[in-house]
C-alpha positions as CSV (number, residue, x, y, z in Angstrom):
1,M,-51.8,4.3,20.1
2,T,-53.7,1.4,18.9
3,L,-52.0,-1.4,16.8
4,K,-54.2,-3.1,14.4
5,L,-54.3,-7.0,14.7
6,S,-52.4,-7.3,11.1
7,Q,-49.7,-4.8,12.5
8,I,-49.2,-7.2,15.9
9,I,-49.1,-10.4,13.8
10,A,-46.5,-8.7,11.3
11,T,-44.4,-7.4,14.1
12,V,-44.5,-11.0,15.7
13,G,-43.6,-12.7,12.4
14,L,-40.6,-10.3,11.9
15,C,-39.4,-11.3,15.4
16,V,-39.7,-14.8,14.6
17,T,-37.7,-14.6,11.4
18,V,-34.8,-12.7,12.9
19,M,-34.2,-15.2,15.9
20,P,-31.0,-16.5,15.7
21,S,-30.6,-20.5,15.1
22,L,-30.1,-22.5,18.0
23,G,-28.5,-25.3,16.2
24,A,-29.5,-28.8,16.0
25,T,-29.3,-31.3,18.9
26,F,-26.8,-34.2,18.6
27,D,-27.6,-37.5,20.2
28,F,-24.3,-39.4,21.1
29,K,-26.0,-42.8,22.3
30,D,-24.5,-44.6,19.3
31,P,-26.9,-47.6,18.0
32,K,-23.8,-49.3,16.4
33,G,-21.8,-49.0,19.8
34,V,-18.7,-47.6,17.8
35,N,-18.3,-44.5,19.9
36,N,-15.5,-44.9,22.6
37,A,-13.1,-43.3,24.7
38,T,-9.6,-44.7,25.4
39,F,-7.4,-44.0,28.5
40,T,-3.5,-44.9,29.2
41,L,-1.6,-44.6,32.2
42,D,2.1,-44.9,31.3
43,A,4.0,-45.5,34.6
44,P,7.7,-46.3,34.9
45,L,7.2,-50.0,35.2
46,E,3.8,-50.7,33.5
47,A,1.6,-49.0,30.8
48,I,-1.9,-49.5,31.5
49,R,-4.4,-49.1,28.3
50,G,-8.2,-49.4,28.2
51,S,-11.4,-48.2,26.6
52,A,-14.9,-47.4,27.3
53,S,-17.7,-47.8,25.1
54,G,-20.9,-46.7,27.2
55,V,-20.9,-43.2,25.5
56,S,-24.2,-41.1,25.7
57,G,-25.2,-37.4,26.1
58,S,-26.1,-34.6,23.6
59,V,-24.6,-31.4,22.1
60,V,-26.5,-28.5,20.6
61,Y,-24.1,-27.2,17.5
62,D,-24.8,-24.7,14.9
63,P,-22.0,-25.0,12.1
64,E,-22.5,-21.2,11.6
65,K,-22.1,-20.5,15.1
66,P,-19.7,-23.0,16.7
67,E,-18.8,-20.7,19.5
68,A,-22.4,-21.2,21.0
69,T,-22.0,-24.9,21.2
70,T,-23.3,-26.6,24.5
71,G,-23.7,-30.0,25.7
72,K,-22.8,-32.7,28.0
73,I,-21.1,-36.3,27.2
74,V,-21.5,-39.1,29.6
75,I,-19.5,-42.2,29.9
76,A,-21.0,-45.2,31.8
77,S,-18.2,-45.9,34.5
78,A,-18.9,-49.8,34.3
79,S,-17.9,-49.7,30.5
80,L,-14.3,-49.1,31.2
81,H,-12.3,-52.0,30.2
82,V,-8.8,-53.2,30.7
83,G,-7.4,-56.6,29.3
84,N,-6.2,-58.0,32.7
85,P,-9.0,-59.3,34.9
86,M,-7.3,-58.5,38.2
87,M,-6.9,-55.0,36.9
88,Q,-10.3,-54.7,36.1
89,Q,-11.6,-55.8,39.5
90,H,-9.4,-53.3,41.0
91,L,-10.7,-50.6,38.5
92,E,-14.2,-51.1,39.4
93,G,-13.5,-51.3,43.2
94,P,-13.9,-48.8,46.0
95,K,-10.0,-47.5,45.8
96,W,-10.3,-46.9,42.2
97,L,-13.6,-45.8,40.3
98,E,-16.2,-47.4,42.7
99,V,-18.6,-47.7,39.8
100,A,-21.3,-49.0,41.7
101,K,-21.4,-45.6,43.5
102,F,-20.2,-43.4,40.7
103,P,-21.8,-44.8,37.7
104,E,-21.0,-41.7,35.2
105,I,-18.0,-39.8,34.3
106,T,-19.2,-36.6,32.6
107,F,-18.0,-33.4,30.9
108,E,-20.2,-30.6,30.6
109,A,-19.2,-27.8,28.2
110,K,-19.6,-24.1,29.6
111,E,-17.8,-21.9,27.1
112,V,-16.1,-22.3,23.6
113,K,-12.9,-20.3,22.9
114,N,-10.2,-20.0,20.3
115,V,-12.6,-21.1,17.4
116,K,-10.9,-21.8,14.0
117,K,-13.0,-23.0,11.0
118,S,-11.8,-24.8,7.9
119,G,-14.6,-25.9,5.9
120,D,-16.8,-28.4,8.0
121,I,-14.1,-28.7,10.5
122,V,-13.8,-26.5,13.6
123,T,-11.3,-26.7,16.3
124,A,-11.8,-25.0,19.6
125,D,-11.1,-25.0,23.4
126,I,-13.7,-25.9,25.3
127,Q,-13.9,-24.7,29.0
128,G,-16.2,-27.0,31.1
129,R,-16.9,-29.2,34.1
130,F,-15.4,-32.7,34.2
131,T,-16.9,-35.1,36.8
132,L,-15.1,-38.4,38.0
133,K,-15.9,-40.5,41.1
134,G,-18.3,-37.6,42.3
135,I,-15.5,-34.8,42.1
136,S,-16.0,-32.2,39.7
137,K,-13.0,-30.0,38.4
138,E,-13.0,-27.0,35.7
139,L,-11.1,-28.0,32.6
140,T,-10.2,-26.6,29.3
141,V,-9.9,-29.1,26.6
142,P,-9.1,-29.0,22.8
143,V,-11.8,-30.3,20.5
144,K,-12.4,-30.9,16.8
145,F,-15.7,-30.9,15.3
146,T,-16.6,-32.2,11.9
147,Y,-20.1,-31.4,10.8
148,L,-21.4,-33.9,8.1
149,K,-24.6,-32.6,6.5
150,D,-27.0,-35.3,5.7
151,K,-24.6,-38.0,6.3
152,L,-26.3,-40.1,8.8
153,G,-27.7,-42.6,6.5
154,Q,-24.3,-43.6,5.5
155,R,-23.6,-44.6,9.3
156,V,-27.1,-45.7,10.2
157,P,-28.9,-47.2,7.0
158,N,-32.6,-45.9,6.6
159,M,-32.0,-42.9,8.6
160,K,-31.8,-39.3,7.6
161,G,-30.2,-36.5,9.2
162,D,-26.7,-34.9,10.0
163,L,-23.6,-36.0,11.7
164,L,-21.4,-34.3,14.3
165,V,-17.9,-36.0,14.7
166,I,-16.1,-35.0,17.9
167,R,-12.4,-35.9,18.8
168,S,-10.5,-34.8,21.8
169,N,-7.3,-35.5,23.5
170,F,-6.6,-34.1,27.2
171,S,-5.1,-35.4,30.4
172,I,-6.3,-35.7,34.2
173,K,-4.7,-36.7,37.3
174,R,-6.1,-39.4,39.2
175,S,-4.8,-37.8,42.4
176,D,-7.2,-34.6,41.7
177,F,-10.3,-37.1,41.8
178,G,-9.4,-39.2,44.7
179,I,-8.5,-42.3,42.7
180,N,-6.0,-44.3,45.1
181,S,-4.1,-40.9,45.3
182,G,-0.2,-41.3,45.9
183,Q,-0.3,-45.2,45.7
184,M,1.5,-47.6,43.6
185,E,2.8,-44.5,41.2
186,E,5.6,-46.7,39.9
187,K,3.1,-49.2,38.5
188,V,0.0,-46.9,37.9
189,A,0.7,-43.4,36.6
190,D,-0.9,-40.4,38.4
191,Q,-1.5,-38.8,34.8
192,I,-4.1,-40.4,32.8
193,E,-4.1,-39.6,28.8
194,L,-7.4,-39.7,27.6
195,A,-8.9,-39.5,24.2
196,L,-12.4,-39.2,22.9
197,S,-13.6,-40.3,19.4
198,I,-17.6,-40.1,18.9
199,A,-20.1,-39.1,16.4
200,G,-23.6,-37.9,17.5
201,A,-26.8,-38.0,15.2
202,A,-29.3,-35.1,14.5
203,A,-32.2,-37.1,12.7
204,K,-34.5,-35.4,10.4
């Protein structure tokens, strides 16, 4: 059977129209420098709190299919900051984060589970790979997505597009990532509480 050119074009056109949406790509390198992560180590003798502002990465998100979300969030190790200068020096050194050798902390999404939608807000569990100081571990973390259509201009003047806000709170153990394992646990807790508060932009 020979297909006419018009039939081929019509068939191809049909295929194009039924292709599922892949969603928009949201860039998390914030020009305002507002995106941040915070960390807390609450040991018996001392509580250490700090933050990181060097956030980047991208996430592909479709509000109609949040279960198909993919992406990777990156935090610059050198952007981690604590208030005490001596602690800051230790944090950046070889026994702790060794930021010169391991400049990035990353989380790469692999699978989205337990999706619940309420208007523009989606909560889910994201299974992925968390990498710190060159060591990768599979983690499942709770995430809240807030999709804000056409709201980019309210955050960044003179720009059109959508925003995707991500919030997440989870914990890791420094001993799992070779961060001065087993040392000074009365002053520096093994468990690290992490909180992520970031917004990504999909310009139009």
